[in-house]
N, C-alpha and C positions, 0 to 999 in steps of 0.2 A: 565616436559614432556620428554618422551623418545621415540625415533623412531627406527624402525627396518625395514630393507629391507627384504621382504618376498620372492620376486621373481624378478630377474633382467630382462632386456629386452631380447626378443627372438633372436634378432640379433643386430649387431652394426649399427649405423647410416651411417657409411661409410664402404663399402665392401673392402675386400682384393684386388679385381681387381681394384677398384677405387683408392685405396691408391697406388698400384703399378704403375698405369698409372700416378698419380700425381708425384711420385718419379722417373718416367722414368726407371723402372726396369722391365726387360723382363723374367728373369729366376726365378726359384722357390727356389733358395738357401736360401733366407732370409724370406720366407713366415711366418715361426713361429715367428721371431722377429717382422715383420711388423704387424702381427695379435695382438701380445702382445702390441705393441705401440698404435694400434688403441684403444684397451680396456683401456689402461692407459690414453690416451688422452681424451676419453669419460669421464672417471671418473674425470679427472682434470677439464674439462669444466663444468661438473655437480656440482662439489664441489665449483667452483668459482661462478656459477650463482644460485645455489640452485634449479635448474630445471632439471628434468629428460628429456633426449632427446627423448627416446622412452619409450613406456608404461612399467611401473614397478609397482609392488605391494608393498605397504608400510603399516606399522602399527604404530600408535601413541598411546602411553599409558599415561593416565592422572590420577592424584589422584582424581580430581573433575573437574566440569565444571568451566571455567574461569568466574569471576564476570561480565565481559563485554559481555559474551555469544558469544564470537568469538574465535574459535580455529584456530590459525595461523598454517597452515600446513608447515612442514619443507621442503618438496619437492613439487614443483608445475611444470607445471600447472595441476590442478585437471581434471581428465577425469571422474571419477566416485567414489562415496562412495560405497563400496561393503558390509560392515557390521559394525554395531556399537553395542557393547555389554557392559553390566555393570555387575560387580560381586558384589553380596550382602555380608553382614557380615558373612554368613555361607559358603561362597566360591562357591555358585551356580551362574552360568552365565545366564544372561537374554539378549536375542537379542532384540534390540529396533527397532521399525518401522522407516524406513529410510525416509518416505515421510513427516515427521514432521520437518526435518532439511533442511536448505537452504545452498547454497554454492556459492562461488565465485572462480576464478581461483587459489587462494592461501589460501583459508580459508573455514571453516565450520561454519555456523551460527546456533546457538543452540536456540531453542524456550524457552520462559520463563518457561513453564511447559513441561517437557519431559515425554511423555506418556510411561508407562511401566518401569519407572525408580525406581529401588529398593533402599533401604538404602545401600549405598556403603560400601565396606570393607575399612579399614583405608588407605591403599596405593594401588596405581595402580588398581583402580576399574573400569576404563573406557578404552576400546580398540576401536580404530577407524581404520578400514581397508579401504584402498583406492588405486586407481590406478592413477598414475601421469605420464605425458609425453605429448609431442606435438602430439602424435598419435602412431599408430602401424607400420607404414611404414617409411623407411628412407627418402622418399620424403617429408614427413610431417614436418621434422625437418627444422627450418629456415636455409636459405642458408648461412647466416653469421656464424652461429654456426658450420655448416658442414665445412665451409672454415677454421674456427679457428681450428677445430679438425685436418683437413688435414695439416695445417701449423705446428701444434705441432708434428704430426707424422714425417713430413719432417725434422723439426728442431732436434728432438730427434734422428732420424735416422742418420743425418749428424754429430751430436755432441754427439754420444753415449759414447765417451771416455772422455768427458769434465768433469772437476772437477770445481765446482763453488767456486771461491775464492772471498772474499768480494770485490765487485765492478768490478770483472774481467769478468764476463759472465752473462748469463741469462738462466733461465729455460724455458722461453717462447720466441718465435721469435718476432721481431719488428712488430708492428701492431696487435698483438694478443689481447691486451687490448682494442683496438678500436673495434675489431670485436665482443667481448663479452660484451662491455659496456652497450648496450641497454637492455641486459638481466640480468644484475646484480641486486640483491636486494639492495634497498636503505634503509639504517637504519638511523633513526634520533635519 
C-alpha cells in the first residue's frame, strides 16, 4: 500500500494570532518563523498520531483488495471516500460505485463482490481517494491536540538554537506525550 497527500488543509488548526498570544509576542518581527513553526508542529502531531487535524485529501494505492476485505487507511479520521477506481490490464481506469463500500473512522470495508470491478493490472490497480481530518474548522480539532501543537510551537521558538545531544535535551516539551497519547494508534 502506498499513500499520497493530494491536498493539504486549507488552514492551520492554530492561527498566527493564537500562537503569538500563547507566546506573548506583540510585534510582527517573527511572524514568518512562527507561521513556519505552526506548520511544522502540525506535521509533527499528525505524524505521531496518524491523524489529520484538519480536512486533507489523500490517495491510497493498492495492488489488490486485502484478503480480510478491510483497507486500513494510513491517515484518519475518515470524513468521506471521494472516489475509488480500478485500472484494468489494458490500462483503462474504471470508477467503482461508492455506495457498495462501508467505512469506519480509520478503514474502508470492501464487499465480497465489488460491482464494476475489472480484471486488475498487475501492480497498483486500485486507487482510493478520501478526505481525512477532524473537520474543516480549527475549532473541530480536539483541544488536547491544539494544546500539544501550541506547546511544540512555544518549545521550538524558545529552543530554536538547541542541538540535541544524546540524553541532553528534547525535541518535544514536557507533557507533550500525555496530550497526544489518547490519539496515538495502538499497534499490536
